[in-house]
N, C-alpha and C positions, 0 to 999 in steps of 0.2 A: 783651658781657662788661663787667662792672663793674670800673672801675679801683680800685686800692687807695686807701682814704680817701674813697670816694664814699658810703659807707653813711649817714653822718650827714646828707648833703645830699639824698639821694634822697627822703627823706620830705617835704621841702619843695618838691619840683619841681612837684607838682600845684597847690599853693597859689600858687606863683610863676607858673605858667602862666596862672592866672586873674587875676593882678595883685593878689592879696590878701595877699602876704607883705610885711611892712613892717619898718622898723627895722634893727637889727643883723643879724637873720637874713637879710634880703634882701641886705644889703651883703655878708655872708660868702658867700652862695650865688652872687651875681653874680661875686665874685672867683674862686670855685671854677670857675664856668662858663667863664671866660676861658681857663683852662688844661686843661679836661677835655672833649675831643671826645665821649666816650660820653654824658656828662650833657647836653651841648648837643643831641645827637641825640635823646635821650629827651625833653628839653624841647620840641623842635620837634614831636615826635609828640603830646605832651600838648596843645600849643597847637592843633594841628589838630583834636584831639578836642573841646577846649573850644569852638572855633569852630563845629564841626558841631552841638554841643549848643545853642549860643546861637542859631544859625539855625533849628534845629528848634523851639526854644521860641518864637521870634518867629512862625514859620509857624503853630504851634498856636494862639497867641494871636490871630492874625488870622483864623483859621478857626473860632474858638470862637463859639457862638451868642451874640448880644447879648441882655441881659435886656430884657424888654418893659417899656415905660414904663407906669406906672400913671396912669390918668386921675383927674380930680378926684372923680368919683362913686365910683370904687373906693376912693379914699383915705378918703372920708367914712365908708364903711361897713366899713372894715377892722376886724376884730375883733368885729363885731356879728352874726356868723353864728350858726347853731344850735349849741348846745353839746352835747357828747357826753361820755360817760365817767361815772364814779361820781358826780361832783358836778354833773351836768347838770340835774337836776330842780329847780332853785331853791334847792338847799342852799347854794350859794355866797353867797346873800343873808344867811344866818346869819353868815357870816364878816364881811360888810361892816357889819352892824348889831348884831352881838352875838347871843347865844343867845336873848334875849328879844324881839328884833324892834326896829323903829324907834320911837323916842320912848316906850318903855315903861319903867316903873320898877318896882322891887321887888315 
């Protein structure tokens, strides 16, 4: 059950539980928590949830597949594969040299 006057503080409890509430808001919430057992109990529950989420994120990061290292030969040929799509048939050369081709004038 929420105690009278807790409404304005309850919105900041989640941020406070994560350690992300700063400044005057954190100071006011801290002062409120000293005298409000229901908000302290809710904060304790939110901190447990935040801890579980942090541990789950760390576990997921450790279990995620590592990207494969690219060798020197693969690095040299990167981007030089066959082209596909509407501009694959040499049309892209017109963009590089202009519509009239390389070293041609008027």
